[in-house]
C-alpha positions in Angstrom: 40.0 -117.4 46.9 41.1 -116.5 43.4 38.6 -115.0 41.0 37.9 -117.5 38.2 38.3 -116.2 34.7 34.8 -117.5 33.6 31.6 -118.4 35.3 29.7 -120.9 33.3 26.0 -120.9 34.2 23.9 -123.9 33.3 20.1 -124.1 34.1 18.9 -127.7 34.1 15.4 -129.0 33.7 14.8 -132.7 32.8 17.7 -133.2 30.4 19.1 -136.4 31.9 19.8 -137.7 28.3 22.1 -134.8 27.5 23.4 -133.1 30.6 26.4 -135.4 31.1 27.6 -134.7 27.5 27.1 -130.9 28.2 29.1 -131.0 31.4 31.9 -133.0 29.8 32.2 -130.3 27.2 32.7 -127.7 29.9 34.9 -129.8 32.3 37.3 -130.5 29.5 37.7 -127.0 28.3 41.3 -125.9 27.6 40.7 -123.0 29.9 40.8 -124.6 33.3 40.3 -121.5 35.5 36.6 -121.6 35.5 33.6 -122.2 37.8 30.6 -124.2 36.7 27.4 -123.1 38.3 24.5 -125.6 37.8 21.0 -124.6 38.7 18.7 -127.6 39.0 15.3 -126.0 38.2 13.1 -128.6 39.8 14.0 -131.5 37.5 11.8 -134.6 38.0 14.0 -137.0 36.1 17.6 -138.1 37.0 19.2 -134.8 36.0 20.1 -133.8 39.6 21.6 -137.2 40.4 23.8 -137.0 37.3 24.9 -133.4 38.1 25.8 -134.4 41.7 27.9 -137.3 40.5 29.9 -134.9 38.3 30.2 -132.4 41.2 31.8 -135.1 43.3 34.6 -135.5 40.8 35.2 -131.9 39.9 35.3 -129.2 42.7 34.7 -126.4 40.1 31.1 -127.6 39.8 28.7 -125.8 42.2 25.1 -127.2 42.3 22.0 -125.3 43.5 18.4 -126.6 43.4 15.2 -124.7 43.4 11.5 -125.4 42.6 10.7 -125.2 38.9 10.5 -121.5 38.1 11.7 -121.3 34.6 14.9 -120.6 32.7 15.0 -116.9 33.4 14.9 -117.2 37.2 17.4 -120.1 37.0 19.9 -118.0 35.0 19.4 -115.0 37.3 20.1 -117.2 40.3 23.2 -118.5 38.7 24.4 -115.0 38.0 23.9 -114.1 41.7 26.4 -116.8 42.7 28.9 -116.0 39.8 32.3 -114.6 40.7 34.1 -114.9 37.4 35.5 -112.1 35.3 33.3 -113.3 32.4 29.9 -114.9 32.2 28.9 -117.7 29.8 25.3 -119.0 29.8 25.1 -122.6 28.6 22.1 -124.7 27.9 22.0 -128.2 29.4 21.6 -130.1 26.2 24.3 -128.3 24.0 28.0 -129.0 23.5 30.7 -126.4 23.7 33.9 -126.8 21.6 36.8 -127.5 23.9 38.8 -124.4 23.0 35.8 -122.1 23.1 36.2 -120.5 26.6 39.9 -120.0 26.1 39.5 -118.4 22.7 36.7 -116.1 23.9 38.7 -115.1 27.0 41.9 -114.3 25.1 40.1 -112.3 22.4 38.0 -110.4 25.0 41.1 -109.5 27.0 43.1 -108.5 24.0 40.4 -106.2 22.7 38.9 -105.0 26.0 35.3 -105.6 24.8 32.0 -105.8 26.6 31.3 -109.1 25.0 32.2 -111.3 22.0 29.8 -113.4 19.9 30.3 -116.4 17.6 28.6 -119.0 15.4 27.0 -122.3 16.2 26.2 -125.5 14.4 23.0 -127.4 14.9 22.3 -130.9 15.9 18.8 -132.1 15.0 17.3 -134.8 17.3 15.0 -135.9 14.6 15.8 -136.2 10.9 12.1 -135.7 10.2 12.1 -132.2 11.8 10.8 -129.4 9.7 12.3 -126.9 12.1 15.6 -125.3 10.7 17.8 -122.9 12.5 20.9 -121.1 11.3 23.4 -119.5 13.7 25.9 -118.3 11.1 26.9 -114.7 10.8 28.3 -113.3 7.5 30.0 -110.2 6.1 31.2 -109.1 9.5 34.8 -108.0 9.9 37.1 -109.1 12.6 37.1 -105.7 14.4 35.2 -104.1 17.3 31.8 -102.5 16.9 29.6 -100.3 19.0 26.4 -102.0 19.9 23.9 -99.7 18.0 25.9 -99.9 14.7 26.2 -103.7 15.0 22.6 -104.5 16.0 21.2 -102.3 13.2 23.4 -104.2 10.7 22.4 -107.5 12.1 18.7 -106.6 12.0 18.9 -105.2 8.4 20.6 -108.4 7.2 18.3 -110.8 9.2 21.1 -112.2 11.3 20.4 -110.9 14.8 20.4 -114.1 16.8 19.2 -113.7 20.4 20.2 -116.9 22.3 22.6 -115.9 25.1 24.8 -119.0 24.5 26.2 -117.2 21.4 27.7 -114.5 23.7 30.7 -114.4 26.1 30.1 -111.4 28.3 32.2 -109.4 30.7 30.5 -109.5 34.1 31.2 -105.9 35.1 29.3 -104.8 32.0 26.3 -106.8 33.1 26.6 -105.5 36.7 26.7 -101.9 35.5 23.8 -102.5 33.2 21.9 -104.4 35.9 20.7 -106.7 33.1 18.7 -109.7 34.1 16.4 -112.2 32.3 12.7 -111.3 32.5 10.9 -114.0 34.6 7.9 -116.3 33.8 7.9 -115.8 30.0 9.3 -117.5 26.9 11.2 -115.4 24.3 12.9 -113.7 27.2 16.1 -113.7 25.1 14.6 -111.2 22.7 14.5 -108.7 25.6 17.8 -109.6 27.2 20.0 -109.7 24.1 18.5 -106.6 22.5 19.4 -104.6 25.7 22.8 -106.4 25.8 23.6 -105.1 22.3 22.2 -101.6 22.3 24.1 -100.6 25.4 27.5 -102.0 24.4 30.4 -99.8 23.6 32.7 -102.5 22.2 31.6 -105.9 20.7 33.9 -108.3 18.8 32.8 -111.1 16.4 34.7 -114.4 16.4 34.2 -116.1 13.1 34.3 -119.6 14.6 31.7 -122.3 15.2 32.2 -122.8 19.0 28.9 -124.4 19.9 26.8 -127.4 18.8 23.2 -126.4 19.4 20.8 -129.3 19.9 17.3 -128.9 18.5 15.0 -131.2 20.4 11.4 -132.2 19.5 10.1 -131.2 22.9 11.9 -127.9 23.2 10.4 -124.4 23.4 11.7 -123.6 20.0 10.0 -126.5 18.2 6.7 -126.3 20.0 3.7 -125.1 17.9 3.1 -121.4 18.2 0.2 -120.5 20.4 -1.4 -117.4 22.0 1.0 -117.7 24.9 3.9 -117.0 22.5 2.1 -113.8 21.4 1.5 -112.8 25.0 5.2 -113.2 25.9 6.3 -111.2 22.8 3.9 -108.4 23.8 5.6 -108.4 27.2 9.0 -108.1 25.6 7.9 -105.3 23.3 6.3 -103.4 26.1 9.4 -103.6 28.2 11.6 -102.4 25.3 9.1 -99.5 24.7 9.2 -98.5 28.3 13.0 -98.6 28.3 13.2 -96.5 25.2 11.3 -93.6 26.8 14.4 -92.4 28.5 16.8 -93.2 25.7 18.2 -91.2 22.7 16.8 -91.2 19.2 19.1 -93.9 17.9 18.1 -96.4 20.6 14.4 -95.6 20.1 14.7 -96.2 16.4 16.6 -99.4 16.9 14.0 -100.7 19.3 11.2 -99.9 16.8 13.1 -101.7 14.1 13.6 -104.7 16.3 9.9 -104.7 17.2 8.9 -104.5 13.6 11.2 -107.2 12.4 10.3 -109.6 15.2 6.6 -109.0 15.0 6.4 -109.6 11.3 8.4 -112.9 11.6 6.1 -114.0 14.4 2.9 -113.2 12.4 4.2 -115.1 9.4 5.1 -118.1 11.6 1.7 -118.0 13.4 -0.2 -118.4 10.2 -1.4 -121.9 11.2 -2.9 -121.0 14.5 -6.7 -121.4 15.0 -9.2 -118.8 13.9 -9.9 -117.9 17.6 -6.2 -117.4 18.2 -5.9 -115.3 15.1 -8.7 -113.0 16.3 -7.1 -112.7 19.7 -3.7 -111.9 18.2 -5.2 -109.2 16.0 -7.1 -107.7 18.9 -3.9 -107.8 21.0 -1.9 -106.0 18.3 -4.6 -103.3 18.0 -5.0 -102.9 21.8 -1.2 -102.6 22.4 -0.8 -100.3 19.3 1.5 -102.7 17.5 -0.7 -103.4 14.5 1.0 -100.4 12.7 4.3 -102.5 12.7 2.7 -105.3 10.6 3.3 -105.2 6.8 0.6 -106.1 4.3 2.3 -109.3 3.1 2.6 -110.7 6.7 -1.0 -110.0 7.5 -2.3 -111.6 4.2 -0.3 -114.8 4.9 -1.4 -114.8 8.5 -5.1 -114.6 7.5 -4.8 -116.8 4.3 -2.0 -119.3 4.8 -3.4 -121.4 1.9 -1.7 -118.8 -0.4 1.7 -120.3 0.5 0.5 -123.8 -0.5 -0.9 -122.4 -3.8 2.4 -120.6 -4.5 4.5 -123.7 -3.8 2.2 -125.8 -6.0 2.7 -123.5 -8.9 6.4 -123.3 -8.2 6.9 -127.1 -8.3 4.6 -127.4 -11.3 6.7 -125.1 -13.5 10.2 -126.0 -12.3 
């Protein structure tokens, strides 16, 4: 059997409204030499039926089912079955531009890179949503970068985006790195993509919008922040800290920078949590020795979120 050029891995959990459109965007890619590995992660709606109907009409689609274990385990299971030269992780409610896989494949082959990354547009399910996400990179040249240089620039300019669907990755690079998604947590992409970048020797940026990212009301990204988010972030930071113990100074400093940037963003966004949750978060930061990473502005806003409302009130009053 010939080795496919790309293995597209799609975890699916209760996305019956969108999974058909997602599969259509993969089936109709201009690059035809692909395999499409769909992991049904215990869906309770009609997602599996829809997937199976597509599989009956396209022999490139391979369907596996498991009890619901979360996105990390589903992605890892898909990777175990993958045989392509490259790996692309697709979410089951997004839409890939029809030339995306071919463009990524050709650019990867021409430049012999570990992975390429690109931009995405967003589709908002609700026009009333306050949640905004930007997946646009700027001031990055069309050349190859080493991972440490690139991730530091992206962190410094607030454009380090961790979703794996922005990356098209050479499988042998992942095999050699033995990189998997950490199970049973959310924010697992923070760990995965950080390790993906800092170990890479050659990365290429494609300045194209190759994905339409759907922002749904009931998704992990738009749910209100809770103590569980904090617990998962602590797991991510602890794993990165443990990894850094055997690494060089540049990697250690990069991991500290990532931890500091991510923690301050989380603390700012967690400003509307309850008092009990705020106390638990502060205790957790102290116990895990991460409080030192929080800057004064973030902690003030975290403790006194009304200051933002006061600031906005004065802003609107005098504009």
